[in-house]
C-alpha positions as CSV (number, residue, x, y, z in Angstrom):
1,M,-22.6,-9.3,-12.9
2,N,-19.8,-6.9,-11.9
3,N,-17.0,-8.6,-10.0
4,K,-15.1,-5.5,-8.9
5,N,-12.7,-5.9,-6.1
6,I,-12.3,-2.5,-4.4
7,I,-9.1,-3.3,-2.5
8,L,-7.4,-4.6,-5.6
9,D,-8.5,-1.5,-7.7
10,K,-7.5,1.0,-5.0
11,S,-4.1,-0.7,-4.4
12,L,-3.3,-0.7,-8.1
13,E,-4.3,2.9,-8.5
14,F,-2.2,3.7,-5.4
15,A,0.8,1.8,-6.8
16,L,0.7,3.8,-10.0
17,G,0.7,7.0,-7.9
18,I,3.7,5.7,-6.0
19,I,5.5,5.0,-9.2
20,D,4.9,8.6,-10.4
21,F,5.9,10.1,-7.1
22,S,9.1,7.9,-7.0
23,E,10.0,9.4,-10.4
24,V,9.6,12.9,-9.0
25,L,11.9,11.9,-6.1
26,K,14.5,10.5,-8.5
27,E,14.4,13.7,-10.5
28,K,15.2,15.6,-7.3
29,K,18.1,13.1,-6.7
30,K,16.3,11.6,-3.6
31,Y,17.3,8.1,-4.7
32,V,17.3,6.3,-1.4
33,I,13.8,7.3,-0.3
34,A,12.5,6.9,-3.9
35,K,13.7,3.3,-3.9
36,Q,12.3,2.6,-0.4
37,L,9.0,4.2,-1.2
38,L,8.7,2.4,-4.6
39,K,9.4,-1.0,-3.0
40,A,7.0,-0.6,-0.1
41,G,4.3,1.2,-1.9
42,T,4.0,-1.2,-4.8
43,S,4.3,-4.2,-2.5
44,I,1.0,-3.4,-0.9
45,G,-1.0,-4.3,-4.0
46,A,1.3,-7.2,-4.9
47,N,0.5,-8.8,-1.5
48,I,-3.2,-8.1,-1.8
49,R,-3.2,-9.7,-5.2
50,E,-1.3,-12.7,-4.0
51,A,-3.9,-13.1,-1.2
52,Q,-6.5,-13.6,-3.9
53,S,-5.1,-17.0,-4.7
54,C,-4.2,-18.1,-1.2
55,E,-4.2,-21.7,-0.1
56,S,-6.2,-21.3,3.1
57,R,-7.9,-18.6,5.2
58,A,-4.8,-18.4,7.4
59,D,-2.7,-17.8,4.3
60,F,-5.1,-15.1,3.1
61,I,-4.9,-13.3,6.5
62,H,-1.1,-13.7,6.5
63,K,-0.7,-12.1,3.0
64,L,-3.1,-9.2,4.0
65,K,-1.1,-8.7,7.2
66,I,2.1,-8.4,5.1
67,A,0.2,-5.8,2.9
68,A,-0.8,-3.9,6.0
69,K,2.9,-3.8,7.2
70,E,4.0,-2.6,3.8
71,A,1.3,0.1,4.0
72,D,2.7,1.2,7.4
73,E,6.2,1.4,6.0
74,T,4.9,3.4,3.0
75,D,3.1,5.8,5.4
76,Y,6.4,6.4,7.1
77,W,8.3,7.2,3.9
78,L,5.5,9.5,2.7
79,L,5.5,11.2,6.1
80,L,9.2,11.8,5.9
81,C,8.8,13.4,2.5
82,N,6.0,15.6,3.7
83,L,7.9,16.7,6.8
84,S,11.3,17.3,5.3
85,P,11.8,20.8,3.9
86,S,14.2,19.5,1.2
87,Y,11.8,16.9,-0.2
88,P,8.9,17.2,-2.6
89,K,5.6,16.9,-0.8
90,N,2.7,14.7,-1.9
91,E,-0.7,15.5,-0.4
92,V,-2.7,13.1,-2.6
93,L,-1.1,9.7,-1.7
94,P,-1.5,9.8,2.2
95,P,-5.4,9.9,2.2
96,K,-5.5,7.1,-0.4
97,L,-3.2,5.1,1.7
98,K,-5.3,5.6,4.8
99,E,-8.3,4.3,2.9
100,I,-6.4,1.2,1.9
101,Q,-5.3,0.7,5.5
102,R,-8.8,0.9,6.7
103,L,-10.0,-1.6,4.1
104,L,-7.2,-4.0,5.0
105,S,-8.0,-3.7,8.6
106,S,-11.6,-4.4,8.0
107,I,-10.9,-7.4,5.7
108,I,-8.4,-8.9,8.1
109,S,-10.8,-8.5,11.0
110,S,-13.7,-10.0,9.1
111,A,-11.5,-12.9,7.9
112,K,-10.4,-13.6,11.5
113,Q,-14.1,-13.6,12.7
114,N,-15.2,-15.9,9.9
115,S,-12.4,-18.4,10.7
116,K,-13.7,-19.0,14.2
């Protein structure tokens, strides 16, 4: 039996992409945004992973909500990079992030429904 966890896999792949893009930003001496993006973008998967060993359904939902907030912050940093003429652009990460955000929203919604 295959026990793949799509949200874990996608968030790990996304975090690796964030690490690579943060390195590009550092090479361009965009240190502040690179650090912010690295922290927020890798935190998504860390919180999703932490939710896998939660203590209760409420804890599970809480951890996923934190991941969703980090995803929103990451979206902001990526948007700034893509809109600023002096920053390198990344067209690959935003659609991957949107997919993670949709999955998180769906999982949170289902978890809330099942807790009633």
